C-alpha positions in Angstrom: 77.3 39.2 123.3 78.2 36.3 125.9 80.9 37.2 129.2 83.4 34.3 128.8 85.8 34.8 132.2 85.0 36.9 135.3 87.6 37.9 136.5 87.4 39.1 141.1 89.8 41.2 143.4 89.2 41.8 146.4 91.2 43.8 148.8 91.3 42.1 152.4 92.9 41.2 155.4 94.5 38.6 154.5 93.7 35.5 157.5 90.8 37.1 158.0 89.7 36.6 154.2 91.1 33.0 153.1 89.5 31.8 156.7 85.8 33.7 155.1 85.8 32.5 152.1 87.5 28.7 152.7 83.8 28.5 154.6 82.0 29.8 152.2 83.8 28.2 148.7 84.1 24.9 150.9 87.9 24.4 150.6 91.0 26.2 149.9 92.4 28.4 148.2 93.9 26.8 144.9 97.4 28.7 144.8 98.6 31.2 147.3 102.0 32.3 145.3 102.9 35.1 147.1 102.4 36.0 151.2 99.4 38.2 150.5 98.0 36.9 147.8 95.3 33.5 148.0 93.2 33.1 144.4 91.1 30.8 143.9 90.3 29.1 140.3 86.2 28.5 138.4 84.4 29.5 141.3 81.0 29.4 140.5 82.6 30.5 137.0 84.6 33.0 137.8 88.3 33.7 138.8 89.0 35.9 142.6 91.7 36.4 144.2 92.2 38.6 147.8 95.1 40.6 148.5 96.2 42.6 150.5 96.8 46.8 150.5 96.2 47.8 153.5 96.1 51.2 152.0 92.9 49.6 149.6 91.4 47.2 152.5 87.9 47.4 151.6 87.9 48.3 147.5 87.2 45.7 144.7 87.6 45.4 141.2 85.5 43.0 138.8 86.7 42.9 135.0 84.1 40.8 132.5 84.8 39.4 130.3 82.8 38.8 126.1 82.7 37.8 123.3 83.2 40.2 120.8 80.8 41.2 118.4 80.8 41.5 114.7 
């Protein structure tokens, strides 16, 4: 089984998270399609979405896509 892609979703205060991850990765977000969502594509082999949802701030999810087994 081979990992093909990793997706991560992080719930946080969007302003704080944007500043923090800009410092960590040394670049601005790749995409911000709506007010409370920013995306970073192909960051260390993963796609990261940071979204603001006050009910779930501090939670996260990770999806790992693997190759099909025969």
